[in-house]
DRENTORKOL-3810 file (N, C-alpha, C; in nm, 4 decimals):
REM DRENTORKOL-3810
@n.u->0.0914; n.v->-0.1234; n.w->-0.0212; ca.u->-0.0126; ca.v->-0.0029; ca.w->0.0006; c.u->0.0973; c.v->0.1348; c.w->-0.0035
@n.u->0.0629; n.v->0.1832; n.w->-0.1178; ca.u->0.1523; ca.v->0.3342; ca.w->-0.0914; c.u->0.0326; c.v->0.4755; c.w->-0.0734
@n.u->0.0617; n.v->0.5265; n.w->0.0012; ca.u->0.0039; ca.v->0.6474; ca.w->0.0174; c.u->0.0417; c.v->0.7693; c.w->-0.0103
@n.u->-0.0407; n.v->0.8705; n.w->-0.0192; ca.u->0.0060; ca.v->1.0189; ca.w->-0.0679; c.u->-0.0944; c.v->1.1066; c.w->-0.0142
@n.u->-0.1188; n.v->1.1552; n.w->0.1031; ca.u->-0.1846; ca.v->1.2286; ca.w->0.1326; c.u->-0.3144; c.v->1.1242; c.w->0.1575
@n.u->-0.4402; n.v->1.1477; n.w->0.0847; ca.u->-0.5652; ca.v->1.0873; ca.w->0.0983; c.u->-0.5507; c.v->1.0139; c.w->-0.0101
@n.u->-0.4738; n.v->1.0208; n.w->-0.0875; ca.u->-0.4494; ca.v->0.9100; ca.w->-0.2075; c.u->-0.3811; c.v->0.7502; c.w->-0.1540
@n.u->-0.4555; n.v->0.6739; n.w->-0.1952; ca.u->-0.4214; ca.v->0.5288; ca.w->-0.1584; c.u->-0.4531; c.v->0.4357; c.w->-0.2980
@n.u->-0.3053; n.v->0.3498; n.w->-0.3101; ca.u->-0.2711; ca.v->0.2922; ca.w->-0.4028; c.u->-0.2040; c.v->0.1281; c.w->-0.3682
@n.u->-0.2525; n.v->0.0512; n.w->-0.4433; ca.u->-0.2489; ca.v->-0.0791; ca.w->-0.4089; c.u->-0.1938; c.v->-0.1710; c.w->-0.5591
@n.u->-0.0486; n.v->-0.2356; n.w->-0.4663; ca.u->0.0232; ca.v->-0.3189; ca.w->-0.5410; c.u->0.0740; c.v->-0.4327; c.w->-0.4730
@n.u->-0.0104; n.v->-0.5540; n.w->-0.4816; ca.u->-0.0074; ca.v->-0.6831; ca.w->-0.4258; c.u->0.1697; c.v->-0.7699; c.w->-0.4988
@n.u->0.1896; n.v->-0.7131; n.w->-0.6405; ca.u->0.2851; ca.v->-0.7740; ca.w->-0.7061; c.u->0.2149; c.v->-0.9186; c.w->-0.7610
@n.u->0.3521; n.v->-1.0264; n.w->-0.7277; ca.u->0.2770; ca.v->-1.1629; ca.w->-0.7997; c.u->0.1823; c.v->-1.2306; c.w->-0.6823
@n.u->0.1302; n.v->-1.1754; n.w->-0.5813; ca.u->0.0680; ca.v->-1.2776; ca.w->-0.4745; c.u->-0.0303; c.v->-1.3584; c.w->-0.5348
@n.u->-0.0472; n.v->-1.4737; n.w->-0.4805; ca.u->-0.1541; ca.v->-1.5744; ca.w->-0.5389; c.u->-0.2753; c.v->-1.5392; c.w->-0.4345
@n.u->-0.3987; n.v->-1.6351; n.w->-0.5105; ca.u->-0.5118; ca.v->-1.6220; ca.w->-0.4525; c.u->-0.5373; c.v->-1.6675; c.w->-0.3056
@n.u->-0.4457; n.v->-1.7586; n.w->-0.2533; ca.u->-0.4340; ca.v->-1.8037; ca.w->-0.1327; c.u->-0.3958; c.v->-1.7055; c.w->-0.0546
@n.u->-0.2686; n.v->-1.6423; n.w->-0.0647; ca.u->-0.1844; ca.v->-1.5167; ca.w->0.0122; c.u->-0.3033; c.v->-1.4090; c.w->-0.0003
@n.u->-0.3519; n.v->-1.3468; n.w->-0.1067; ca.u->-0.4263; ca.v->-1.2471; ca.w->-0.1235; c.u->-0.5968; c.v->-1.2565; c.w->-0.0148
@n.u->-0.6552; n.v->-1.3879; n.w->-0.0320; ca.u->-0.7627; ca.v->-1.4061; ca.w->0.0531; c.u->-0.7622; c.v->-1.4023; c.w->0.2120
@n.u->-0.6331; n.v->-1.4060; n.w->0.2507; ca.u->-0.5615; ca.v->-1.4178; ca.w->0.3591; c.u->-0.6093; c.v->-1.2518; c.w->0.4333
@n.u->-0.5508; n.v->-1.1573; n.w->0.3105; ca.u->-0.5839; ca.v->-1.0291; ca.w->0.3275; c.u->-0.7060; c.v->-0.9636; c.w->0.3576
@n.u->-0.7784; n.v->-1.0368; n.w->0.2837; ca.u->-0.9309; ca.v->-0.9988; ca.w->0.2640; c.u->-1.0666; c.v->-1.0693; c.w->0.3617
@n.u->-1.0199; n.v->-1.1816; n.w->0.3861; ca.u->-1.0903; ca.v->-1.2642; ca.w->0.4224; c.u->-1.0657; c.v->-1.3306; c.w->0.5657
@n.u->-1.1403; n.v->-1.3210; n.w->0.6775; ca.u->-1.2822; ca.v->-1.2608; ca.w->0.6868; c.u->-1.2682; c.v->-1.1760; c.w->0.6907
@n.u->-1.2035; n.v->-1.0487; n.w->0.7454; ca.u->-1.1748; ca.v->-0.9343; ca.w->0.7196; c.u->-1.1183; c.v->-0.8450; c.w->0.6167
@n.u->-1.1378; n.v->-0.7685; n.w->0.5700; ca.u->-1.0611; ca.v->-0.6678; ca.w->0.4864; c.u->-0.9444; c.v->-0.5835; c.w->0.5783
@n.u->-0.8107; n.v->-0.6366; n.w->0.5327; ca.u->-0.6972; ca.v->-0.5678; ca.w->0.6536; c.u->-0.6546; c.v->-0.4595; c.w->0.5717
@n.u->-0.7062; n.v->-0.3976; n.w->0.4218; ca.u->-0.6501; ca.v->-0.2814; ca.w->0.3810; c.u->-0.7292; c.v->-0.1822; c.w->0.3533
@n.u->-0.8704; n.v->-0.2231; n.w->0.3522; ca.u->-0.9666; ca.v->-0.1222; ca.w->0.3386; c.u->-0.9921; c.v->-0.0617; c.w->0.1850
@n.u->-1.0379; n.v->0.0226; n.w->0.1760; ca.u->-1.0733; ca.v->0.0683; ca.w->0.0110; c.u->-0.9553; c.v->0.1858; c.w->-0.0480
@n.u->-0.9444; n.v->0.1067; n.w->-0.1911; ca.u->-0.8072; ca.v->0.1961; ca.w->-0.2519; c.u->-0.8832; c.v->0.2667; c.w->-0.3386
@n.u->-0.7872; n.v->0.3894; n.w->-0.4120; ca.u->-0.8363; ca.v->0.4441; ca.w->-0.4824; c.u->-0.7870; c.v->0.3970; c.w->-0.6475
@n.u->-0.6842; n.v->0.3527; n.w->-0.6328; ca.u->-0.5932; ca.v->0.2830; ca.w->-0.7545; c.u->-0.5439; c.v->0.1650; c.w->-0.7531
@n.u->-0.6123; n.v->0.0791; n.w->-0.8121; ca.u->-0.5380; ca.v->-0.0845; ca.w->-0.7734; c.u->-0.4661; c.v->-0.1264; c.w->-0.8955
@n.u->-0.3390; n.v->-0.1621; n.w->-0.8676; ca.u->-0.2398; ca.v->-0.2348; ca.w->-1.0253; c.u->-0.2920; c.v->-0.3887; c.w->-0.9547
@n.u->-0.3548; n.v->-0.4131; n.w->-1.0693; ca.u->-0.4354; ca.v->-0.5758; ca.w->-1.0521; c.u->-0.3416; c.v->-0.6621; c.w->-1.0545
@n.u->-0.3128; n.v->-0.7624; n.w->-0.9578; ca.u->-0.1851; ca.v->-0.8802; ca.w->-0.9225; c.u->-0.1409; c.v->-0.9394; c.w->-1.0635
@n.u->-0.0434; n.v->-0.9590; n.w->-1.0539; ca.u->0.0541; ca.v->-1.0973; ca.w->-1.1171; c.u->-0.0411; c.v->-1.0734; c.w->-1.2609
@n.u->-0.0235; n.v->-0.9411; n.w->-1.3163; ca.u->-0.0572; ca.v->-0.8808; ca.w->-1.4837; c.u->-0.1891; c.v->-0.9355; c.w->-1.5015
@n.u->-0.2775; n.v->-0.9473; n.w->-1.4128; ca.u->-0.4228; ca.v->-0.9639; ca.w->-1.4664; c.u->-0.4396; c.v->-1.1333; c.w->-1.4493
@n.u->-0.3370; n.v->-1.2013; n.w->-1.4154; ca.u->-0.3822; ca.v->-1.3951; ca.w->-1.4169; c.u->-0.4773; c.v->-1.3987; c.w->-1.3194
@n.u->-0.5368; n.v->-1.5454; n.w->-1.3365; ca.u->-0.6366; ca.v->-1.5704; ca.w->-1.3093; c.u->-0.5620; c.v->-1.6494; c.w->-1.1505
@n.u->-0.4691; n.v->-1.6615; n.w->-1.1709; ca.u->-0.4225; ca.v->-1.7624; ca.w->-1.0222; c.u->-0.3851; c.v->-1.6606; c.w->-0.9340
@n.u->-0.4594; n.v->-1.5184; n.w->-0.9776; ca.u->-0.4634; ca.v->-1.3926; ca.w->-0.8491; c.u->-0.5918; c.v->-1.3318; c.w->-0.8711
@n.u->-0.6097; n.v->-1.2394; n.w->-0.8091; ca.u->-0.6846; ca.v->-1.1611; ca.w->-0.8187; c.u->-0.8562; c.v->-1.2371; c.w->-0.7723
@n.u->-0.8743; n.v->-1.2717; n.w->-0.6886; ca.u->-0.9818; ca.v->-1.3255; ca.w->-0.6350; c.u->-1.0955; c.v->-1.2069; c.w->-0.6179
@n.u->-1.2301; n.v->-1.2462; n.w->-0.6392; ca.u->-1.3383; ca.v->-1.1316; ca.w->-0.6024; c.u->-1.3440; c.v->-1.1420; c.w->-0.4589
@n.u->-1.3358; n.v->-1.1786; n.w->-0.3806; ca.u->-1.3479; ca.v->-1.1645; ca.w->-0.2543; c.u->-1.2421; c.v->-1.0322; c.w->-0.2225
@n.u->-1.1244; n.v->-1.0349; n.w->-0.2621; ca.u->-1.0010; ca.v->-0.9509; ca.w->-0.2261; c.u->-1.0555; c.v->-0.8101; c.w->-0.3123
@n.u->-1.0420; n.v->-0.8258; n.w->-0.4783; ca.u->-1.1052; ca.v->-0.7218; ca.w->-0.5335; c.u->-1.1837; c.v->-0.6002; c.w->-0.4841
@n.u->-1.2923; n.v->-0.7029; n.w->-0.4920; ca.u->-1.4388; ca.v->-0.6179; ca.w->-0.4256; c.u->-1.4322; c.v->-0.5612; c.w->-0.2830
@n.u->-1.3715; n.v->-0.6298; n.w->-0.2056; ca.u->-1.3338; ca.v->-0.5611; ca.w->-0.0720; c.u->-1.2514; c.v->-0.4070; c.w->-0.0835
@n.u->-1.1409; n.v->-0.4432; n.w->-0.1506; ca.u->-1.0957; ca.v->-0.3364; ca.w->-0.2106; c.u->-1.1864; c.v->-0.2047; c.w->-0.2531
@n.u->-1.2738; n.v->-0.2068; n.w->-0.3351; ca.u->-1.3355; ca.v->-0.1204; ca.w->-0.3993; c.u->-1.3079; c.v->-0.0178; c.w->-0.4691
@n.u->-1.1686; n.v->-0.0658; n.w->-0.5314; ca.u->-1.0835; ca.v->0.0480; ca.w->-0.6598; c.u->-1.1879; c.v->0.1342; c.w->-0.7189
@n.u->-1.1504; n.v->0.2524; n.w->-0.7273; ca.u->-1.2324; ca.v->0.3565; ca.w->-0.7913; c.u->-1.1580; c.v->0.3239; c.w->-0.9538
@n.u->-1.0285; n.v->0.2903; n.w->-0.9361; ca.u->-0.9696; ca.v->0.2834; ca.w->-1.0864; c.u->-0.8596; c.v->0.1321; c.w->-1.1102
@n.u->-0.8306; n.v->0.0721; n.w->-1.1916; ca.u->-0.7734; ca.v->-0.0536; ca.w->-1.1640; c.u->-0.6519; c.v->-0.0312; c.w->-1.3014
@n.u->-0.5849; n.v->-0.0857; n.w->-1.2911; ca.u->-0.4594; ca.v->-0.0795; ca.w->-1.4063; c.u->-0.4110; c.v->-0.2322; c.w->-1.4071
@n.u->-0.4093; n.v->-0.2897; n.w->-1.5215; ca.u->-0.3980; ca.v->-0.4399; ca.w->-1.5429; c.u->-0.2125; c.v->-0.4010; c.w->-1.6153
@n.u->-0.0974; n.v->-0.4433; n.w->-1.5638; ca.u->0.0487; ca.v->-0.4224; ca.w->-1.6292; c.u->0.0588; c.v->-0.5681; c.w->-1.6882
@n.u->-0.0591; n.v->-0.5633; n.w->-1.8333; ca.u->-0.0277; ca.v->-0.7333; ca.w->-1.8808; c.u->0.0591; c.v->-0.6938; c.w->-2.0141
@n.u->0.1155; n.v->-0.7599; n.w->-2.0745; ca.u->0.2110; ca.v->-0.8266; ca.w->-2.1911; c.u->0.0916; c.v->-0.8226; c.w->-2.2885
@n.u->0.0929; n.v->-0.8584; n.w->-2.4005; ca.u->0.0418; ca.v->-0.8641; ca.w->-2.5145; c.u->-0.0303; c.v->-0.9877; c.w->-2.5420
@n.u->0.0853; n.v->-1.0906; n.w->-2.4406; ca.u->0.0468; ca.v->-1.2740; ca.w->-2.4319; c.u->0.0554; c.v->-1.2900; c.w->-2.2841
@n.u->0.0343; n.v->-1.1733; n.w->-2.2080; ca.u->0.0819; ca.v->-1.2559; ca.w->-2.0889; c.u->-0.0204; c.v->-1.1910; c.w->-2.0016
@n.u->-0.0818; n.v->-1.2291; n.w->-1.8990; ca.u->-0.1757; ca.v->-1.1429; ca.w->-1.8310; c.u->-0.3078; c.v->-1.1676; c.w->-1.8825
@n.u->-0.3363; n.v->-1.0608; n.w->-1.7853; ca.u->-0.5182; ca.v->-1.0115; ca.w->-1.8580; c.u->-0.5945; c.v->-1.0922; c.w->-1.8814
@n.u->-0.6225; n.v->-1.2571; n.w->-1.8132; ca.u->-0.6985; ca.v->-1.3449; ca.w->-1.8238; c.u->-0.8233; c.v->-1.2997; c.w->-1.8568
@n.u->-0.9424; n.v->-1.3548; n.w->-1.9078; ca.u->-1.0538; ca.v->-1.2594; ca.w->-1.9235; c.u->-1.1444; c.v->-1.3306; c.w->-1.7823
@n.u->-1.1215; n.v->-1.4260; n.w->-1.6908; ca.u->-1.1716; ca.v->-1.4649; ca.w->-1.6035; c.u->-1.1269; c.v->-1.3476; c.w->-1.4966
@n.u->-0.9856; n.v->-1.3068; n.w->-1.4764; ca.u->-0.9342; ca.v->-1.2092; ca.w->-1.3704; c.u->-1.0166; c.v->-1.0702; c.w->-1.3875
@n.u->-1.0186; n.v->-1.0360; n.w->-1.5505; ca.u->-1.0363; ca.v->-0.8957; ca.w->-1.6368; c.u->-1.1845; c.v->-0.8966; c.w->-1.5872
@n.u->-1.2506; n.v->-0.9897; n.w->-1.5365; ca.u->-1.4240; ca.v->-0.9669; ca.w->-1.5374; c.u->-1.4266; c.v->-0.9406; c.w->-1.3857
@n.u->-1.3458; n.v->-1.0001; n.w->-1.3126; ca.u->-1.3587; ca.v->-0.9632; ca.w->-1.2012; c.u->-1.3432; c.v->-0.8584; c.w->-1.1264
@n.u->-1.2541; n.v->-0.7372; n.w->-1.1861; ca.u->-1.2220; ca.v->-0.6324; ca.w->-1.1929; c.u->-1.3165; c.v->-0.5121; c.w->-1.2607
@n.u->-1.3007; n.v->-0.5553; n.w->-1.3553; ca.u->-1.4120; ca.v->-0.4814; ca.w->-1.4314; c.u->-1.5514; c.v->-0.4974; c.w->-1.4026
@n.u->-1.6062; n.v->-0.6191; n.w->-1.3059; ca.u->-1.7175; ca.v->-0.5872; ca.w->-1.2228; c.u->-1.7471; c.v->-0.5440; c.w->-1.0847
@n.u->-1.6034; n.v->-0.5149; n.w->-1.0228; ca.u->-1.5923; ca.v->-0.4514; ca.w->-0.8969; c.u->-1.6554; c.v->-0.3493; c.w->-0.8741
@n.u->-1.7441; n.v->-0.3387; n.w->-0.7522; ca.u->-1.8610; ca.v->-0.2272; ca.w->-0.7113; c.u->-1.7619; c.v->-0.0805; c.w->-0.7066
@n.u->-1.8131; n.v->-0.0106; n.w->-0.7930; ca.u->-1.7648; ca.v->0.1513; ca.w->-0.7823; c.u->-1.6512; c.v->0.1668; c.w->-0.8548
@n.u->-1.6069; n.v->0.0560; n.w->-0.9585; ca.u->-1.5264; ca.v->0.1220; ca.w->-1.0445; c.u->-1.5623; c.v->0.1893; c.w->-1.1614
@n.u->-1.4488; n.v->0.2928; n.w->-1.1642; ca.u->-1.4955; ca.v->0.3866; ca.w->-1.2960; c.u->-1.4177; c.v->0.3572; c.w->-1.4158
@n.u->-1.3303; n.v->0.2868; n.w->-1.3761; ca.u->-1.2481; ca.v->0.2793; ca.w->-1.5172; c.u->-1.1025; c.v->0.1700; c.w->-1.5037
@n.u->-1.1022; n.v->0.1026; n.w->-1.6283; ca.u->-1.0102; ca.v->0.0042; ca.w->-1.5951; c.u->-0.9070; c.v->0.0143; c.w->-1.7169
@n.u->-0.7800; n.v->-0.0022; n.w->-1.7029; ca.u->-0.6788; ca.v->0.0526; ca.w->-1.8025; c.u->-0.5821; c.v->-0.0768; c.w->-1.8064
@n.u->-0.5120; n.v->-0.0685; n.w->-1.9222; ca.u->-0.4478; ca.v->-0.1721; ca.w->-1.9216; c.u->-0.3014; c.v->-0.1226; c.w->-2.0388
@n.u->-0.2342; n.v->-0.2078; n.w->-1.9938; ca.u->-0.0671; ca.v->-0.1763; ca.w->-2.0491; c.u->-0.0479; c.v->-0.2087; c.w->-2.2143
@n.u->-0.1550; n.v->-0.3099; n.w->-2.2452; ca.u->-0.1434; ca.v->-0.4340; ca.w->-2.3751; c.u->-0.3027; c.v->-0.4250; c.w->-2.4093
@n.u->-0.3045; n.v->-0.4406; n.w->-2.5403; ca.u->-0.4272; ca.v->-0.5212; ca.w->-2.5863; c.u->-0.4105; c.v->-0.6902; c.w->-2.5598
@n.u->-0.4808; n.v->-0.7504; n.w->-2.4948; ca.u->-0.4522; ca.v->-0.8769; ca.w->-2.4364; c.u->-0.4985; c.v->-0.9746; c.w->-2.5712
@n.u->-0.4029; n.v->-1.0430; n.w->-2.6489; ca.u->-0.4125; ca.v->-1.0769; ca.w->-2.7660; c.u->-0.4799; c.v->-1.2313; c.w->-2.7804
@n.u->-0.4663; n.v->-1.2793; n.w->-2.6556; ca.u->-0.5079; ca.v->-1.4147; ca.w->-2.6114; c.u->-0.6798; c.v->-1.3878; c.w->-2.5506
@n.u->-0.7301; n.v->-1.2912; n.w->-2.5749; ca.u->-0.8815; ca.v->-1.2832; ca.w->-2.4969; c.u->-0.9731; c.v->-1.2250; c.w->-2.6186
@n.u->-1.0532; n.v->-1.1749; n.w->-2.6002; ca.u->-1.1301; ca.v->-1.1162; ca.w->-2.7102; c.u->-1.1759; c.v->-0.9503; c.w->-2.6535
@n.u->-1.2566; n.v->-0.9150; n.w->-2.7424; ca.u->-1.3075; ca.v->-0.7690; ca.w->-2.7256; c.u->-1.3622; c.v->-0.7223; c.w->-2.6004
@n.u->-1.4624; n.v->-0.8514; n.w->-2.5771; ca.u->-1.5405; ca.v->-0.8322; ca.w->-2.4535; c.u->-1.4519; c.v->-0.8257; c.w->-2.3304
@n.u->-1.3043; n.v->-0.8869; n.w->-2.3443; ca.u->-1.2301; ca.v->-0.8617; ca.w->-2.2309; c.u->-1.0986; c.v->-0.7873; c.w->-2.2406
@n.u->-1.1213; n.v->-0.6868; n.w->-2.3026; ca.u->-1.0331; ca.v->-0.5687; ca.w->-2.3255; c.u->-1.1154; c.v->-0.4474; c.w->-2.2883
@n.u->-1.0236; n.v->-0.3495; n.w->-2.2152; ca.u->-1.1103; ca.v->-0.2307; ca.w->-2.2016; c.u->-1.1072; c.v->-0.1677; c.w->-2.3412
@n.u->-1.1527; n.v->-0.0380; n.w->-2.3522; ca.u->-1.1915; ca.v->0.0450; ca.w->-2.4567; c.u->-1.0197; c.v->0.0946; c.w->-2.5102
@n.u->-1.0057; n.v->0.1097; n.w->-2.6330; ca.u->-0.8718; ca.v->0.1060; ca.w->-2.6737; c.u->-0.8285; c.v->0.2450; c.w->-2.6126
@n.u->-0.9094; n.v->0.3373; n.w->-2.5943; ca.u->-0.8351; ca.v->0.4710; ca.w->-2.5615; c.u->-0.7982; c.v->0.4445; c.w->-2.4190
@n.u->-0.8119; n.v->0.3545; n.w->-2.3165; ca.u->-0.7472; ca.v->0.3018; ca.w->-2.2078; c.u->-0.6295; c.v->0.2164; c.w->-2.2153
@n.u->-0.5841; n.v->0.1583; n.w->-2.3289; ca.u->-0.4819; ca.v->0.0936; ca.w->-2.3807; c.u->-0.3630; c.v->0.1172; c.w->-2.4136
@n.u->-0.2587; n.v->0.1739; n.w->-2.3435; ca.u->-0.1434; ca.v->0.2101; ca.w->-2.4151; c.u->-0.0565; c.v->0.1552; c.w->-2.5396
@n.u->-0.0877; n.v->-0.0202; n.w->-2.5289; ca.u->-0.0141; ca.v->-0.0620; ca.w->-2.6164; c.u->-0.1271; c.v->-0.1542; c.w->-2.7151
@n.u->-0.1582; n.v->-0.1308; n.w->-2.8360; ca.u->-0.2596; ca.v->-0.1847; ca.w->-2.9038; c.u->-0.2235; c.v->-0.3146; c.w->-3.0269
@n.u->-0.1072; n.v->-0.3135; n.w->-3.0413; ca.u->-0.0240; ca.v->-0.3739; ca.w->-3.1114; c.u->0.0169; c.v->-0.5132; c.w->-3.0405
@n.u->0.0008; n.v->-0.6011; n.w->-3.1085; ca.u->0.1525; ca.v->-0.6931; ca.w->-2.9891; c.u->0.2623; c.v->-0.6759; c.w->-3.0325
@n.u->0.3144; n.v->-0.6315; n.w->-3.1963; ca.u->0.4488; ca.v->-0.5815; ca.w->-3.1604; c.u->0.4634; c.v->-0.4222; c.w->-3.0617
@n.u->0.5064; n.v->-0.4376; n.w->-2.9288; ca.u->0.4956; ca.v->-0.3311; ca.w->-2.8623; c.u->0.5729; c.v->-0.2308; c.w->-2.8898
@n.u->0.5168; n.v->-0.1025; n.w->-2.8705; ca.u->0.6060; ca.v->0.0276; ca.w->-2.8747; c.u->0.6216; c.v->0.1035; c.w->-2.7751
@n.u->0.6422; n.v->0.0056; n.w->-2.6460; ca.u->0.6805; ca.v->0.0419; ca.w->-2.5328; c.u->0.6264; c.v->0.1689; c.w->-2.5253
@n.u->0.4736; n.v->0.1877; n.w->-2.5115; ca.u->0.4018; ca.v->0.3125; ca.w->-2.4549; c.u->0.3993; c.v->0.2907; c.w->-2.3174
@n.u->0.3320; n.v->0.3756; n.w->-2.2352; ca.u->0.3251; ca.v->0.3805; ca.w->-2.1056; c.u->0.2143; c.v->0.4100; c.w->-2.0219
@n.u->0.1536; n.v->0.3938; n.w->-1.9160; ca.u->0.0368; ca.v->0.4425; ca.w->-1.8610; c.u->0.1398; c.v->0.5397; c.w->-1.7665
@n.u->0.0934; n.v->0.6632; n.w->-1.7102; ca.u->0.1273; ca.v->0.7162; ca.w->-1.6093; c.u->0.0315; c.v->0.7987; c.w->-1.4918
@n.u->0.0834; n.v->0.7732; n.w->-1.4144; ca.u->-0.0360; ca.v->0.8242; ca.w->-1.2756; c.u->0.0367; c.v->0.9348; c.w->-1.1984
@n.u->-0.0577; n.v->1.0277; n.w->-1.2096; ca.u->-0.0067; ca.v->1.1454; ca.w->-1.0810; c.u->-0.1050; c.v->1.1556; c.w->-0.9918
@n.u->-0.0651; n.v->1.1290; n.w->-0.8612; ca.u->-0.1492; ca.v->1.1925; ca.w->-0.7857; c.u->-0.1346; c.v->1.2907; c.w->-0.6745
@n.u->-0.2097; n.v->1.3309; n.w->-0.6036; ca.u->-0.2351; ca.v->1.4769; ca.w->-0.5290; c.u->-0.2562; c.v->1.4264; c.w->-0.4290
@n.u->-0.2119; n.v->1.5543; n.w->-0.3178; ca.u->-0.2371; ca.v->1.4821; ca.w->-0.1512; c.u->-0.3853; c.v->1.4929; c.w->-0.1187
@n.u->-0.4684; n.v->1.5590; n.w->-0.1932; ca.u->-0.6227; ca.v->1.5369; ca.w->-0.1836; c.u->-0.6969; c.v->1.4108; c.w->-0.2318
@n.u->-0.5992; n.v->1.3153; n.w->-0.2645; ca.u->-0.6774; ca.v->1.2117; ca.w->-0.2793; c.u->-0.7070; c.v->1.1980; c.w->-0.4493
@n.u->-0.6829; n.v->1.3085; n.w->-0.5213; ca.u->-0.7219; ca.v->1.2969; ca.w->-0.6515; c.u->-0.5881; c.v->1.2380; c.w->-0.7284
@n.u->-0.6071; n.v->1.2346; n.w->-0.8548; ca.u->-0.5267; ca.v->1.1299; ca.w->-0.9679; c.u->-0.5623; c.v->1.1754; c.w->-1.0859
@n.u->-0.4418; n.v->1.1246; n.w->-1.1364; ca.u->-0.4707; ca.v->1.1448; ca.w->-1.3318; c.u->-0.3877; c.v->1.0430; c.w->-1.4320
@n.u->-0.4854; n.v->0.9750; n.w->-1.4918; ca.u->-0.4118; ca.v->0.8674; ca.w->-1.5444; c.u->-0.3797; c.v->0.9058; c.w->-1.7169
@n.u->-0.2763; n.v->0.8879; n.w->-1.7650; ca.u->-0.2309; ca.v->0.9421; ca.w->-1.8973; c.u->-0.1922; c.v->0.8270; c.w->-1.9730
@n.u->-0.2240; n.v->0.8053; n.w->-2.1216; ca.u->-0.1934; ca.v->0.6984; ca.w->-2.1993; c.u->-0.0631; c.v->0.7567; c.w->-2.2875
@n.u->0.0545; n.v->0.7084; n.w->-2.2882; ca.u->0.1599; ca.v->0.7634; ca.w->-2.2891; c.u->0.1526; c.v->0.7418; c.w->-2.5016
@n.u->0.0343; n.v->0.6646; n.w->-2.5489; ca.u->0.0214; ca.v->0.5935; ca.w->-2.6950; c.u->-0.0128; c.v->0.7293; c.w->-2.7237
@n.u->-0.1670; n.v->0.7626; n.w->-2.6451; ca.u->-0.2365; ca.v->0.8568; ca.w->-2.7465; c.u->-0.2292; c.v->1.0523; c.w->-2.6876
@n.u->-0.1910; n.v->0.9985; n.w->-2.5670; ca.u->-0.1551; ca.v->1.1616; ca.w->-2.4748; c.u->-0.3048; c.v->1.1824; c.w->-2.3912
@n.u->-0.4233; n.v->1.0864; n.w->-2.4274; ca.u->-0.5287; ca.v->1.1375; ca.w->-2.3439; c.u->-0.5098; c.v->1.1176; c.w->-2.2187
@n.u->-0.5832; n.v->1.1958; n.w->-2.1091; ca.u->-0.5438; ca.v->1.1707; ca.w->-1.9582; c.u->-0.7089; c.v->1.1627; c.w->-1.9255
@n.u->-0.7126; n.v->1.1258; n.w->-1.7883; ca.u->-0.8329; ca.v->1.1346; ca.w->-1.7288; c.u->-0.8149; c.v->1.1590; c.w->-1.5917
@n.u->-0.8792; n.v->1.2761; n.w->-1.5492; ca.u->-0.8276; ca.v->1.3198; ca.w->-1.3740; c.u->-0.9658; c.v->1.2802; c.w->-1.2884
@n.u->-0.9363; n.v->1.1888; n.w->-1.1853; ca.u->-1.0283; ca.v->1.0928; ca.w->-1.1161; c.u->-1.0284; c.v->1.1972; c.w->-0.9931
@n.u->-1.1520; n.v->1.2841; n.w->-0.9337; ca.u->-1.1863; ca.v->1.3291; ca.w->-0.8007; c.u->-1.1407; c.v->1.2114; c.w->-0.6913
@n.u->-1.1220; n.v->1.2375; n.w->-0.5700; ca.u->-1.1150; ca.v->1.1789; ca.w->-0.4677; c.u->-1.2991; c.v->1.0999; c.w->-0.4459
@n.u->-1.2815; n.v->0.9832; n.w->-0.4166; ca.u->-1.4515; ca.v->0.9344; ca.w->-0.4345; c.u->-1.4486; c.v->0.9489; c.w->-0.2523
@n.u->-1.5747; n.v->0.9820; n.w->-0.2436; ca.u->-1.6204; ca.v->0.9995; ca.w->-0.0904; c.u->-1.5956; c.v->0.8768; c.w->0.0067
END
């Protein structure tokens, strides 16, 4: 958990479901987060519904590769999380389908031959933050959720 003023960002790295469930069940030990970096590149061996939904993320980023992570099952758990405003991806998931990839405006690399584009997050002490797509230059500002 990284905090900056009221901003709360969670990156659990490559934890698997068993360890993640220990954090969320029976009690959520982390509370709610503003931004969640989806565990294990969005692999299904991580990201149990009990944890993701308990975090109640406002925004989630999947740091997947074109052929690594962003599994349809994990993607759906995050996508359906209560209160989620947006889901961003580092790459279009080639081994998935259009229904399990976010809008191209929120994907940094849309071609399998990666161009090395990025997603950048800037946070403010008041809890607001901005996500910028390095491929398109598009940015979206998020206000602190109540």
